[in-house]
Every structure is written in C-alpha cells, then in structure tokens.
GUKOL-74751 format. One record per residue: residue in three letters; x, y, z of N, C-alpha, C in turn. Coordinates in steps of 0.02 Angstrom, whole numbers, plus 50000, padded with zeros to 5 digits. Layout:
// GUKOL-74751
ALAXYZXYZXYZ/...
This chain:
// GUKOL-74751
MET500424994050000500005000050000500445006250000/HIS500285011149956500675017249951500285022949983/THR500555025750036500195030950073500305037750041/ILE499765041350028499815048150004499835052850063/PRO500375056650072500425061250129499835065950131/THR499665068150192499085072550202499125078650158/SER499725081450149499795087550110499655086450036/LEU499665080050014499525078649944498775077649932/GLN498395076449985497685075449976497365081949950/GLY496935081249902496625087149873496925088949806/LEU497535086349791497825087649725497445083749673/ARG497375086749614497035083549559497525083049500/MET497595077149473498085076149420497745073549357/GLU497785077349304497495075149240497995070749203/ILE497755065349175498185060749140497955060149068/GLY498445059249023498275058248953497985064548923/LYS497475063648881497185069248845496545071648880/GLY496555071548946495985073948983495455068748994/SER495575062648970495065057548974495085053749040/VAL495635054149076495705050549139495965055349191/SER495725054949252495985059149304496015055249369/ILE496445057549415496485054649482496275060049531/GLU495765058849569495555063449621495825060849688/LEU496285064549718496585062449781496205065249841/SER495755069949828495395073049884495005067849923/GLY495125067849989494755063350032495035056350034/MET495575055149997495865048449996496465048350042/ALA496495043650087497075043050131497615038750101/THR497405033650063497885029150032497655027349962/VAL498135025549920498005023249853498425017049841/ALA498135011749817498525005849802499015007349746/ALA499645006149757500165007949708500045004649640/PRO499884998049637499774995149571499194998449533/MET498665000249569498095003449536498305010249510/LEU498695014049550498915020649529499345020149466/LEU499805015449466500245014749408499865012649346/SER499365008349355498985006149296498585011849267/ILE498315016249308497945022049283498415026649245/LEU498995027949274499485032149241499705029149175/LEU499775022549174500005019049114499485019549059/ILE498845018849077498325019449027498345026348994/GLY498445031549035498505038149006499105038748960/ALA499655035548980500265036048939500175032548872/VAL499805027148870499705023548808499405028048755/TYR498935032248775498595036548727498955043148717/ALA499355045148765499635051948761500355052248739/ASN500695046548736501415046748728501655041648676/PRO501455042248613501625037348562502345037948539/GLU502815035048577503525035948562503785030848513/ASN503345027548475503565023248421503485026648353/SER503275032848353503175036648291503855038648263/GLN503915038648196504525040848163504475048148141/ALA503905051348152503835058448137504205062548191/ARG504535067848170504915071748218504465074848271/LYS504645073748334504245076248389504385083648399/SER503855087648401503925094748415503835095948490/PHE504265100148517504215102148587503995109448593/LYS503635111848544503415118748544502985120148606/GLY503165125348642502785127248701502975123548764/TYR503405118348759503625114848819504105119348858/GLN504005119648923504435123648967504815119149015/VAL505405121449036505795117949087505725121849152/LEU505435118649202505355121549268505885118649314/SER506215122849352506715120549400506435121449470/VAL506415116049509506125116249576506605113049625/ARG506525114749688506915111549741506435108949795/ALA506485102449809506095099449862506455100549929/GLU506075102349980506375103850045506155098950099/ASN505695094450083505485089450133505235083150097/GLU505135077950135504955071450106504265071550072/MET503805075650098503145075950067503185078949997/GLN503615083849989503715086749922504045081749875/ILE504495077649902504785072249861504245067349840/GLU503815065549886503265060949870502825063849814/TYR502685070249818502285073449766502635073149698/LEU503285074749697503655074549634503695067449606/ASN503785062549651503795055649627503135053549597/LEU502585055949625501935054549596501855058049529/LEU502055064349527502015068249466502425065149410/GLN502985062149429503445059249380503125053549341/GLN502615050349369502295044849335501835047049279/GLY501695053549276501225056049225501535055949156/PRO501145054649104501395054649036501575061749013/GLU502075062148970502295068348938502635073248986/ILE502725071249048503085075449097503765072149107/ASP504295075649089504965072649086505405075749140/PHE505605071549187506055073849240506775072849218/PHE507155078249216507855077849195508295075249250/GLN508075075549312508405072349369507865068949411/ILE508065063649446507615060549494507545065249554/PRO506935066249579506845070849635507275069049696/SER507585074049726507995072949785508005079349827/LEU508245078649888508295084249934508955088049928/VAL509405085649886510075088449885510225092749824/GLN509785092749775509905097049716509235098749685/ARG509245103549640508645105649605508445100249554/THR507805099949539507545095349489507255099449431/ASP507495098049371507255101449311506725097049278/ILE506145099949264505575096149239505335099149174/LEU505285095049123505015097149058504265096049058/VAL503885101449047503155101149052502845103348986/PRO502385099348958502055101248895501575107048907/PRO501415110848855500985116748863500295115048891/THR500045108948876499385106948900499365105848975/LYS499955105049006499985103649078500265109449119/LEU500495114749086500855119949122500445123149177/LYS499845125149160499425128649209499305124349270/GLU499145117949257498995113249311499605111949355/ILE500185110749323500785109149361501015115049402/LYS501005121049373501215126949410500755128149470/LYS500115127149460499635127949515499775122949571/SER499905116649552500025111649603500685112849640/LEU501195115349605501825116949638501725122549689/ARG501325127449671501175132849720500805130049780/LYS500355125449767499965122449822500415118549869/MET500935115549840501415111749881501955116249911/ARG501895122949901502385127749926503085126149900/MET503105124849835503735123349802503865128749749/PRO504255133949766504405139149716504755135949656/TYR504575138449597504885135749537505145141649495/GLU505625140049452505895144849406505835142049336/VAL505585146049289505555143949219506245145249189/ILE506625139949177507315140949152507355140149076/ASN506805137849045506775137748972506045138848952/GLN505905144348919505215146248903504925142048846/ASP505335139548802505105135448745505685131348720/ILE505715125048741506315121148726506355119348652/GLU505805119848615505835118648542506275123948508/THR506255129948533506695135148506507425133348515/THR507585130648572508275128448586508475122748540/ILE508015117948531508155112148487508245114448415/GLU507835119048392507885121348323508535125248313/ARG508745129048362509375132648357509955127748350/GLU509935122448389510455117348384510445114048315/ARG509855112648290509795109348224510095113748170/GLN509975120248173510255124848124511015125248129/GLN511275124948190511995125148199512335119048169/ILE512015113248177512295107048150512325107348074/ARG511785109948043511755110347971512305114847942/GLY512525119647980513005124547954513725122747966/LYS513865116647992514555114848007514755108347972/ALA515405107247969515665101147937515425095047974/ALA515255089847935514965083847964515465079748005/ASN516115081147997516615077348034516995081448086/ASP516735087248103517065091748150516825090148221/ILE517215086248257516995084048324517095089248378/TRP517465094548363517635099548415517125105248418/THR516765106448364516285111948364515595109648341/ASN515495103148333514865100648306514705093848336/TYR514065092448343513845085748363513745081548301/LEU514035075648300513985071148243513365066748249/MET512975066348197512415061748195512675054548188/TRP512245049648199512445042748203512875040548145/GLU512665041948083513035039648025513735042748023/ASN513785049248035514435052648034514865050648094/PHE514545049148149514895046648208515265040248191/GLU514915035448160515225029148141515775030348089/LEU515645034748042516135036147989516775039048020/TRP516705043548068517295046448101517705040948135/LEU517375036248169517745030848202518115026648151/GLN517795025148096518115020948045518715024548014/GLU518625030847999519175034647969519755035448017/ARG519605036748080520135037548130520515031048140/SER520165025448141520505019048150520955017348091/GLN520755019548031521175018447972521785023047973/SER521695029247994522245034047994522765032448048/TYR522555029248102522995027548157522965020048171/SER523045016048119522965008848126523485005748172/ASN524055009248182524565006748229524375007848301/MET523875012348313523685013948382522975011848399/ILE522545010948350521835009848362521615002948338/GLN521234999548380520864993648359520114995148367/LEU519774995348311519054996648311518684990048305/LYS518244988648352517924982148354517184982848372/SER516754979248337516054978848357516004973548412/ILE515774975648470515724971048527515044967848532/GLY514594969648486513924966748486513444971048445/LYS512824968948445512304972348408511774975048455/SER511504980748437510964983748476510304980148462/ARG509784982448494509114979548483508914979948409/GLU509104985248375508924986248305509474983848257/GLY509984980548284510504977648242511084982248224/LYS511134987948258511714992348245512324989948284/ASP512904991348257513524989548291513634993848353/ILE513874990548406514104994048466514864993948463/TRP515154999748449515875000048435516285001048498/GLN516834997348501517354998448551517985000848517/VAL518285006048544518905008848517519455007648569/LYS519935003348551520515002448594521075007048568/VAL521325011448611521875015748593522485013648634/ALA523035012048600523635009648633524235012948601/ALA524785013048639525405015748611525605011848548/ASN525495005348550525585001048492525054995648496/ALA524604995748448524024991148450524234983848447/ASN524844982448424525074975548418525464973048478/ASP525594977548525525954975448586525514971248631/ALA525824967948679525454964248729525004969048768/LYS524464966448795523984970448831524294973748892/LYS524124979848904524274983348966523654983249010/PRO523714985149074523104986249113522654991349078/ALA522004990649087521514994349047521154999649087/MET521015005249053520565010449076519965010449028/TYR519365010149056518765009649014518345015949021/VAL518115018648965517685024648964517075023148922/GLU516495024148950515855022748916515445029148910/CYS515195030448849514815036448835514155034748800/LEU513695039448802513055038948766512655032648784/ALA512635030848848512155025948870511455028948867/HIS511415035348882510785039148877510815043448814/ALA510345042248770510385044848701510425052448697/ARG510065055848740510005063148734510625066848760/GLU511075063248792511655066448823512225066948772/TRP512105070948720512555071348663513265073248682/ILE513355077548731514025079848748514465074048769/THR514175068748796514585063148819514935059648760/GLY514575058848705514885055848646515445060148619/SER515345066748621515875071248598516495070748642/VAL516405069748707516975069048752517365062748736/CYS517015057348721517365051148701517755052148637/LEU517435055048586517785056148522518375060848531/GLY518275066248568518815071048578519405068048615/SER519275063748663519815060448700520215055748655/ILE519865052148612520195047948562520645052148517/ASP520375057848497520745062448454521385064948487/ILE521325067148549521915069748585522445064348594/LEU522235058348614522715052948625523095051248561/THR522735050648506523055048348444523495053748412/THR523285059948416523655065348382524225068148424/ASN524245066648489524755069648533525245064748562/TYR525115058248555525575053348585526285054148556/GLY526765054348601527465054848581527695061748562/LYS527255066748569527435073548549527585077748611/SER527885083548599528045088148653527435092348672/GLY527505096048725526955100248748526535096748801/SER526085100548831525685097948887525255091948866/LEU524885092648811524465087048788524885081048767/GLY525465082448737525915076948718526155073148779/ASP526355076748830526585073448892526025069248923/GLN525415072148923524855068448953524685062248913/ALA524615062948847524435057248805524965051748810/THR525595053748812526135048848814526125044948879/LEU526045048448935526005044848999525395040149000/MET524835042648977524215038648979524275032248939/LEU524595032648880524635026748836525235022348853/ASN525755025048882526315020948903526125016748965/LYS525655019249003525465015949065524875011249057/PHE524385013249015523765009449008523565008848934/ASP523165003748919522765003648859522095006948876/TRP521845011148830521225014648842520675011848796/TYR520125009848826519565007148790518975012048795/PHE518715013948738518135018448737517545014948704/ILE516965015548736516335013848703515985020548692/PRO516105023648635515875030648626515125031248615/MET514785025648597514065025948585513765019248607/MET513635018648672513355012448698512645011248673/ASN512295016448657511575016048640511455018848569/PRO511685015348518511625018148450510905019048426/ASP510455014548445509765015248424509445021548453/GLY509545022448518509265028348551509565034748524/TYR510225034648513510565040648487510305042448418/ASN510225037448376509955038748309509245041448313/PHE508855039048362508165041248370508115048448395/THR508655051148423508615058148444508545062948385/LYS508645060548324508485064548266507735065648261/VAL507345060948288506615061348288506375064648352/ASN506645062348409506465065048474507115066848510/ARG507285073348509507925075648535508035073748607/LEU507515072748646507585071448717507475064148736/TRP507535059648685507475052448699508065050048741/ARG507945045748789508445043448837508625036048830/LYS508125031748822508205024548828508455021348763/ASN508525014648763508645011248700507975010548663/ARG507915006248614507305005948574506984999048576/LYS507044995648631506714989148640505964989848634/SER505644985148599504914984948596504654982048662/ASN504194985548693503904983348756503184981048745/VAL502894978348799502204975848795501734981348773/VAL501834987248800501454993148777501854996148719/SER501594995348659501984997048600502145004448595/SER501725008648626501845015848622502365018148673/CYS502625013648713503125015248764503735010648757/PRO504125011448704504715007248696505295009448740/GLY505795005048745506425007048773506555004848845/VAL507195003748859507445002148925508005007048942/ASP508015009449003508565013649027509165009049038/LEU509665009548995510235005149000510625005949064/ASN510595011849094510955012949157510525011249218/ARG509995007549207509615004349261509554996849249/ASN509894994249198509804987349177510344982649203/PHE510894985349229511434980949252511274977749319/ALA511584972049331511464968149391511834971149451/ALA511614976949471511884980249531511274982649570/ASP511034978449615510404979649650509854981149599/TRP509834977349544509344978449491508634978549521/GLY508234983349497507544983949521507474988049584/GLY508014990949608507994994749670507855002049659/ALA508145006149702507995013349704508165016649637/GLY507755021549620507885025649561507745022249495/SER507425016449496507225013049435506475011849436/SER506195010249378505465009549373505285003149337/SER504715000249356504424994449321503914996649269/ASN503825003249263503345006049215503685006849147/TRP503425003349096503725003549029503795010749004/CYS503335015049022503325021848996503805026549032/SER504095024249086504545028449125505235028849090/ASP505555034649096506235035549070506735031249108/THR506555028849168507015024649207506775017449209/TYR506385015349157506175008349154506785003749152/ARG506804998949197507404994949209507474988849164/GLY506964987149126506984981149085506644975249118/ASP506604969749081506254963849106506644960149160/SER507304960549156507724957249205508414960349203/ALA508834958749251509504961449254509904959249193/ASN510284963849164510704962549106510304959749047/SER509674961749041509254959048987509414961948919/GLU509714967948917509784971448854510444969648818/PRO510424968848753511034966848717511594972048724/GLU511414978348732511924983448742512304982348807/ALA511934980848861512254979448925512674973048921/GLN512404967948890512764961648883513414962548845/ALA513394966648792513994967848752514544971148792/VAL514354976148832514854979648872515144975048926/ILE514724971148958514964966449009515474961548980/ALA515314958748922515764954048890516414957348868/ALA516374963548843516964967048819517434968748876/VAL517164970948932517594972548990517934966249016/ALA517564960649016517864954349038518434952348992/GLU518344953248927518854951448878519474955848883/ALA519384962148904519954966748909520454964448961/GLY520224960649010520684957849059520754962049121/ASP521344964749132521504968349193521264975549188/VAL520634976649204520324983249199520404986849267/ARG520744992549266520884996149328520345001349343/SER520015003849292519525009249303518965008849252/TYR518355010449274517785010949229517465017749241/LEU517475021949189517195028649194516575029049150/SER516005030249182515365030649148515175037949140/ILE515145040349078515075047549065514355049249050/HIS514065053649090513375055849082513335063449087/SER512735066149076512605073149088511875073649111/TYR511705078649151512115084249171512025085549244/SER512465089549274512425091949344513095093849372/GLN513645092549336514325094149358514495090549424/LEU514495083949419514635079649476515105074049456/LEU515445071249506515795064949499515545060449556/LEU515235054849538514925050449587515385044649603/VAL515435043149667515855037749693515395032149716/PRO515575025849703515125020149721514985020049796/HIS514385017249813513885014449767513315019349758/ALA512995019149700512435023649687511765020849710/TYR511735014249719511075011049729510835011149801/ALA511255012949849511035012649919511455017449961/ALA511245018250023511605022550069512285019650088/ILE512385013150074513015009850091513555011950041/LYS514105014350067514665016350024515125010350012/ALA515495010649957515995005549943516505005350001/PRO516774999450017517254998950073517855003550065/ASP518065004850003518635009249992518415016249969/TYR517825018249992517535024649971518015030549983/ASN518305030950041518725036650057519315037150009/GLU519625031549993520175031549946519945033849877/LEU519375031049854519105032849788518915040249786/LYS518635042749839518445049849840519065054349837/ASN519595052549872520205056549870520495056749799/VAL520495051049765520735050849696520275055149652/GLY519625054649663519145058649624519215066049637/ASP519345067949700519435075049716520025077949677/ILE520575074149673521165076649638521015077149562/ALA520645072249536520475072449465520025078349449/MET519565080049493519125085749480519475092349491/LEU519995092449531520415098349537520765099549470/ALA521015094249439521335094849373520835097349322/LEU520215094849326519695097149280519565104649289/ARG519505106749351519345113749366519895118549343/GLN520505116249343521065120549325521065122349250/VAL520675118649210520665120049138520235126149122/ASN519615126149146519135131549129518805134749190/GLY518995132649249518695135449309518015132549327/VAL517825127049295517175123949308517235119049366/ASN516775119649414516815115649474516355109549471/PHE516625103649486516235097549492516245095249565/GLN515665093749592515625091149660515765083649659/VAL516135081149708516305074049713515965071149774/GLY515655065349766515345062349825514945056149810/HIS514605053849861514185047849858513515049549825/GLY513325045849773512735047449734512115048949775/PRO511915044549821511315046049860511355052349902/GLU511965054749916512045060649956512065067049915/ILE512355066949855512425073049816511985073149754/LEU511665067549739511215067349681510575063649699/TYR510575057049692510015052749711510245045549708/ALA509855041149739510005033949734509775031349667/ALA510175027149636509995024349571510305017349565/SER509875012349558510105005449552510205003549479/GLY510564998049469510644995349401511144998849358/GLY511595002849387512075006649348512685002449327/ALA512975004349270513555000649245514145001149292/PHE514285007249318514885008049359514835004049424/ASP514235003549453514144999349512514224992049496/TYR513984989949437514064982949417514804981149415/PHE515204985349383515904983649376516284984349442/LYS516074989049484516364989549550516234983049590/LEU515634980549585515454974349620515804968249591/ASN516054969049529516374963349495517124964349486/GLY517434967949532518154967949536518544973749507/VAL518204978649476518554984549450518584989749506/LYS519174991749526519244995749586519005002949577/TYR519265006449525519145013649519518565014949470/CYS517975015149498517365016149458517025022649477/TYR516835026549426516535033049437516015034549384/VAL515545038849402515075041749354515205049249350/TYR515285051749289515295058949277514595061349260/GLU514415067149285513845070949260514135077549235/LEU514185078249169514525083949139514125090349144/ARG514355095549110514015101949107513305101149081/PRO512865106049099512925111449149512715109049218/SER512715113549267512445111849332511685111849328/SER511365108049371510625107749370510335114349394/GLY509775116349362509435122449381509815128849367/SER510325128449323510755134149312510475139149262/GLY509905137449230509615141849181509915140949112/THR510355136049104510635134549039510215129249005/ASP510475126248952510065122148908510075114748923/GLY510385112648978510335105749000510635100948950/PHE510225096148927510465091248880510635094348812/ILE510335099948796510455103148731511025108248741/LEU511605105548758512175109748773512425112948709/PRO512505119648708512735122948646513385120048621/ALA513455119748555514055116848525514685120648544/SER514605126948563515185130948585515505128048648/GLN515145123648684515415120748745515715113748734/ILE515715111348672516015104848659516765104948673/ASP517115109748643517845110248650518045110748724/PRO517785115548762517995115848832517805109748873/SER517235106548856517035100548892517525094848880/ILE517735094048817518225088848801518875090048839/ARG519115096248836519775097648865519785096848941/GLU519265099148975519275098549047519175091249069/THR518755087549034518645080549052519275076449038/PHE519615077948982520235074348967520755075649021/ALA520785081749047521255083249101521125078849161/SER520495077449175520335073049231520515065849215/PHE520435063749152520655057049132521405056149144/PHE521785061349125522505061049138522645060449212/SER522285064249253522395063949325522255056949352/PHE521715053849329521575046949349522145042349329/ALA522385043049266522925038749243523555039749283/ASP523685045949303524285047549342524245044649412/GLN523635044449441523565042149510523475034549517/ILE523135031549469522965024449475523585020149459/PRO523745015349502524335011249488524225006449429/ALA524745005549390524705001049332524754993849356/
C-alpha cells in the first residue's frame, strides 16, 4: 500500500488527453499498482514514442524546483509517473530538479507546485526554440568536426572508421555486439602500439543515455587527443604519452546507437529502442539494467518511464555487450561512465546509502581528478556519494563493475549544473571544446594516480 501524505490530499492530476483523472481529495491511501495502471493507461494514449515523425516540443517549458521535505519528494515522485512530463533528474533533497512540462499541463503543474509551497523557476520558456537553434547550427558545420559540432549517428560511425584507418598502429576498432535494432556497438582500443601485449586497461563509456550528446563528443575528443598527441612535446603530448605508456584505453563512445539515432526524431529520447508490451512506450534505461541491486531505488517497472529497468538484470544486448567486452579486456583498473548533466563525479555505490568499502580512497582520487578538471576552465564538479549529492539509482554500469572487481569506478555528470538556467541536455556546440579539454585533464589525473 502506498500512502499519500496528508499534504498531497486534494491535489488533482489530469492524465493523458483529459480522458482520465485521479482525484486524491479525501483519499488517505491509494494502492500503488492501481495508481500505476491508471497512469499507464494515460501514457498509452498520450505518449506514442514509436512514431518516426519528428516530435515537436513547441511550448514545452523547463521548470526548476527544489524539494525541501519528504512530502514534496513524494509529490514529485507521483508527478513523475504522468505521461509527457519529463524529469531531467530524479527528485531529491540535495539538488534542484528540472522538469520538462508540455503546454497542455503547464497551468495545472504550476498551480500544484504553488499548492505544495514549492517555488519554481522557468529556466527555458520554449525548449523547441533551443532544439531548432541546435539543428540549424549542425547544418551549418562540417559533418566530421567533432570539436565544434555534434555528429549524427552515420557521421559518428564514419569518424570512428576513418580515425581507426588513419591510426591503425594505435587503434583497434571492434564491434562488441549488436543493439536491439541491429546496429554495431563500437569499442575503440587506443594503445601506444596496438600490436603490443595488453597493458592494464582504463575503460570509458559514453552515450548510454541517448540525449546526452556531449558525452559522445567527450569520448571522440579524447580519442582524438590521444592519437594526435602521443609521443609529441607540449602539455597534451606529455599527458597522452603517459596515459598510453601506462595503460591501454578502451572507449565505448556510443553504447546506445539506436537511442542516439532516434534523437533525430525526438531530441530528448533517453532509453534504447526495445519493443515493450505497451507498443507506444518502447525502450529500457540502459543505466538501470545492470545487475547492481537491479530493480531497486531510482528505477521503474513502468514501461513508459524514462528509468524503466527492463524485464530482468542484464537483459539488454547493449549491457551484455559491454559486460563481455570489459571481461575480455582483462586487467581493467578503472571504469568511467560518462553522463550529463549536473557537474558531479559520483563515487560508488549509487544504489544505496552503503558506500563502497574503499570509498574514502576513491573519493580522494576523484577529488584530485576534479581539481585537474577545474584548472582548465574554472568549472567546478562536486565529488561524493550518489545518494548524498544526487540521488540513489540502482542498476548502473559503474556499480556493476565495482561489484565485479574493477576498483576505480566513477560516474561523471558533465556540464551544465542543474537548475543553472542553461540548456541542459541541449548543450550549445560552443561548449564541446571546453568540455572535452577539461574532462580529458581529469582522465589524465586518473591515469597519473591509479597504479598500473
């Protein structure tokens, strides 16, 4: 039984296209399965995410709110189950939550936030305008320019292939598996000499969440820096040389190729493209699918949720491919899972209040790495335990590998900070270059600190 706090009684929530509603007035409790089924029915009719027509976000606003007590968290968690309402962060007491609200729900949501005494700030008046600006910028730039442009799926693959051919002595490009739709999941091994015996490995994974475009750019940019600067003089040359003399670097620059390709249709798509029982609600959140307290905090059993965890642990071919690839790499010293946004570095474990036994050591290493990051552009990243500085989230890749013997595991949440009034997932292309450079500086710091 799910108890609705007294302060939530009296709230009215419209679901779908106005055809279904939940009246909480006078209700002390609501059976959780019944509540979810009502929300799901609304989502089936209101959220057809299997369409190939480009989704317009005209009139959608981003509201930034901060919860100050558990009842407000309960309200946000309930609100999160509604169709067409997209939470960019899971509600928590430690940071602001940015919420994408369609124009048909704005009046109702703003009214209910006021009723809950939750001040909100409109940080984006019309996110479609932001998306269209980004689309125009992409059209006006070279298709292979990774430093000032976001590459679409086809050009992303082409860049990897061309780079592996140009640096065949340093790069091994390998498909580690196929996605749900049959696309290759590429792994890029960068080594001082690709034909030498294996060194201990550093693993970097990007684009598990499709809409987090900046993460893919960071992977590509890091590959670029390593290959073009190894053995050369200067600061980047010194860094690349140390990094490759000490470790082999493995990048999965696009863990979720189906979802990433689908962002051409729906720019804010997050999950993969698995067909679910409810055909209008496809996809699994790959970073909730790993066998690390699978099904626990911060994940959902609702197919329509952005944090839907899948049918079972490690059920998705993308997750299976990464697990097998890391096992094949052998002596993996670090697994870095790159996400956006909030400007954080998370230290295991994310799924519970229990910290990893070596948490203090890992945090100290992370603190030094984020100091190196900050020295590049002055951007500050907070380091800490996920449930304390962000939220609890089960089923994450970095927790899976931490639990399976990889010592130095971290999650990055790249630019911008939450609630900052910037564009969130639609990070301007002007920030690609600085994001790559500052993140690479932290990669070097990790390589410098972690023993081979």
